[in-house]
A tleap script that builds the chain and sets N, CA, C and O, in Angstrom:
source leaprc.protein.ff14SB
mol = sequence {
  NMET ASP TYR GLU PHE LEU ARG ASP ILE THR
  GLY VAL VAL LYS VAL ARG MET SER MET GLY
  HIE CGLU
}
set mol.1.N position { 8.034 -4.872 2.571 }
set mol.1.CA position { 7.054 -4.456 1.239 }
set mol.1.C position { 6.593 -5.888 0.662 }
set mol.1.O position { 7.268 -6.915 0.740 }
set mol.2.N position { 5.282 -5.768 0.050 }
set mol.2.CA position { 4.815 -7.111 -0.582 }
set mol.2.C position { 4.875 -6.854 -2.053 }
set mol.2.O position { 3.931 -6.302 -2.618 }
set mol.3.N position { 6.039 -7.265 -2.750 }
set mol.3.CA position { 6.313 -7.288 -4.008 }
set mol.3.C position { 4.991 -7.587 -5.030 }
set mol.3.O position { 4.500 -6.927 -5.945 }
set mol.4.N position { 4.680 -8.796 -4.478 }
set mol.4.CA position { 3.595 -9.514 -5.279 }
set mol.4.C position { 2.297 -8.528 -5.296 }
set mol.4.O position { 1.629 -8.328 -6.311 }
set mol.5.N position { 2.035 -7.937 -4.015 }
set mol.5.CA position { 0.927 -7.055 -4.113 }
set mol.5.C position { 1.015 -5.868 -4.875 }
set mol.5.O position { -0.003 -5.373 -5.358 }
set mol.6.N position { 2.451 -5.216 -5.074 }
set mol.6.CA position { 2.498 -4.241 -5.950 }
set mol.6.C position { 2.222 -4.504 -7.346 }
set mol.6.O position { 1.562 -3.787 -8.099 }
set mol.7.N position { 2.937 -5.890 -7.692 }
set mol.7.CA position { 2.675 -6.097 -9.158 }
set mol.7.C position { 1.389 -6.378 -9.378 }
set mol.7.O position { 0.920 -6.078 -10.476 }
set mol.8.N position { 0.568 -7.002 -8.393 }
set mol.8.CA position { -0.826 -7.027 -8.686 }
set mol.8.C position { -1.613 -5.861 -9.146 }
set mol.8.O position { -2.377 -5.906 -10.110 }
set mol.9.N position { -1.332 -4.508 -8.203 }
set mol.9.CA position { -2.061 -3.468 -8.190 }
set mol.9.C position { -1.387 -2.606 -9.621 }
set mol.9.O position { -1.917 -1.627 -10.146 }
set mol.10.N position { -0.386 -3.115 -9.961 }
set mol.10.CA position { 0.352 -2.391 -11.102 }
set mol.10.C position { -0.322 -2.673 -12.603 }
set mol.10.O position { -0.399 -1.915 -13.570 }
set mol.11.N position { -0.835 -4.207 -12.418 }
set mol.11.CA position { -1.432 -4.666 -13.504 }
set mol.11.C position { -2.534 -4.328 -13.556 }
set mol.11.O position { -2.914 -4.235 -14.723 }
set mol.12.N position { -3.618 -3.972 -12.491 }
set mol.12.CA position { -4.805 -3.359 -12.442 }
set mol.12.C position { -4.724 -2.190 -12.846 }
set mol.12.O position { -5.498 -1.800 -13.720 }
set mol.13.N position { -3.895 -1.470 -12.374 }
set mol.13.CA position { -3.652 0.079 -12.809 }
set mol.13.C position { -3.444 0.266 -14.391 }
set mol.13.O position { -3.890 1.203 -15.053 }
set mol.14.N position { -2.567 -0.969 -14.937 }
set mol.14.CA position { -2.437 -0.750 -16.230 }
set mol.14.C position { -3.890 -0.837 -17.106 }
set mol.14.O position { -4.434 0.050 -17.763 }
set mol.15.N position { -4.274 -2.115 -16.888 }
set mol.15.CA position { -5.542 -2.485 -17.351 }
set mol.15.C position { -6.504 -1.240 -17.397 }
set mol.15.O position { -6.918 -0.737 -18.441 }
set mol.16.N position { -6.823 -0.786 -16.045 }
set mol.16.CA position { -7.941 0.523 -16.026 }
set mol.16.C position { -7.382 1.485 -17.134 }
set mol.16.O position { -8.144 1.905 -18.005 }
set mol.17.N position { -6.016 1.846 -17.105 }
set mol.17.CA position { -5.662 2.958 -17.949 }
set mol.17.C position { -5.825 2.694 -19.311 }
set mol.17.O position { -6.218 3.487 -20.167 }
set mol.18.N position { -5.400 1.187 -19.497 }
set mol.18.CA position { -5.957 0.918 -21.296 }
set mol.18.C position { -7.397 1.021 -21.330 }
set mol.18.O position { -7.881 1.570 -22.319 }
set mol.19.N position { -8.091 0.634 -20.518 }
set mol.19.CA position { -9.505 0.821 -20.802 }
set mol.19.C position { -10.053 2.385 -20.916 }
set mol.19.O position { -11.003 2.706 -21.629 }
set mol.20.N position { -9.316 3.272 -20.119 }
set mol.20.CA position { -9.745 4.586 -20.040 }
set mol.20.C position { -9.116 5.076 -21.562 }
set mol.20.O position { -9.825 5.862 -22.190 }
set mol.21.N position { -8.124 4.750 -22.036 }
set mol.21.CA position { -7.825 5.230 -23.134 }
set mol.21.C position { -8.766 4.834 -24.530 }
set mol.21.O position { -8.963 5.624 -25.453 }
set mol.22.N position { -9.251 3.546 -24.469 }
set mol.22.CA position { -9.943 2.860 -25.406 }
set mol.22.C position { -11.470 3.759 -25.739 }
set mol.22.O position { -12.274 3.326 -26.565 }
savepdb mol mol.pdb
quit
């Protein structure tokens, strides 16, 4: 597993979720 890839995806998801709530 590529943890760096997972971390990058998690960061994008968090940003999108935050934008969705705003």
